N, C-alpha and C positions, 0 to 999 in steps of 0.2 A: 493528438500528439504525432500522428503520422505526418501531418503537414509540417511539423517542426523540422523534420529532416530536409524538406525542401528549403527552409530558410537558414539552416545551419547544418553543420556536419555532425548530426546526432540521430541516432534511432531510438526506438522503443526499447530494443534489446539493451542498449547502452544504459538507459535510465533504469530498466528492470535489473540489470546486473548490479548497478550501484545500490538499488533499494535493498538488495539481499544482504547488504552488510549491515550487521547490527549497529543500531544508533546511527544510521545514515541520516544526514541532515540536508536541507535544502541548500545550504552553503556548500556542502561537500559535492553535491551535484553540479553546482555552478562553477566551483573550483575545477572540478574534473573536466568540464566542457571548456572552461576557459572564458566564461562570461560573468559579468556582474549579476549579483542576485536580483537586483531590480529589473535588468534587462531579461533575465530569465523569466521572471514573474510576468513581464508584459508579453513576451513571446507565447508563454502557456495560455494567458487570458485571451490573447487575440486568435490564436490558432486552435486552441482546444476548449476554450471557454470554461476552464477551470485553473485553479491555482497549482503551482507545483506542490504546495503543502497538501492539498486535497487529493492531488494524483497520488502522492506518496502515501497518504492515509488509505485511499481506495485500494491501492496496490498491496499493502500490508493486510488489509481486511481480506482481499481475495486469496493471498497466500495462506492466511490463518483458515479460511473456509476449507481450502484444499487440505490442509494438515488435519483438520476436524473430521473430514471424510475419509481419509486414508491412514491416520496414525492413532495410536492410543495414548499419546502424551497428554498430560493434564491441561486444562485451559490456561493455567498460569504458565506452564512450560511453552506453550504455543504462543501466549502473549509475548513472552521474552524473546522467543525465537524469531518473532515477526517485528521486532523493534519497539515494543511497548515497554514502558518502564515500571507498569504495574497492571495488574489484571483488571483492576476496577475501571481504568481508562479504557483498557481494551474492551471490556464487556459493554461499556457505554457506547463506544464507537461501532462495535460489531452490531449491536441492537439498532443503532441508528441507521445504518446502511442495509442490514439484512432483515430487520423487522423481528428478530427473535434474539434470545441470549445465545452465546456459543453452545452451552449445554442442550438447550432445546433444538438448535440447528443440528448437532451431532445426533441426537435422538431421532429426529425426523428423518435424516439422511439414512441412518442405519435401520430404521424400521421401514423404510421405503414409502414414507408418507409425504415426502417433500419433493 
């Protein structure tokens, strides 16, 4: 993503700021930057070897992991605050990326075994 800045006037901070918005969609990012969604996809794939959708998903999971470490919100509250529409989808994607459920992750972080 850092190489994207070279190709167009965008930075990681810009994308990350947009991703903070609840219900942020790839089209929202493309509109904000002023490019077509297809062009945004091509740039991400060429420069970052990841689709914008995957980037957004990974960003949301990283944000959720940070909340699980530092806050006492429920898993459902964290899921919604990170842009997931239901906790089941959130738990599925979290487990796919982190290798354990959000609850297991929180327990390991808090016990110092992770």
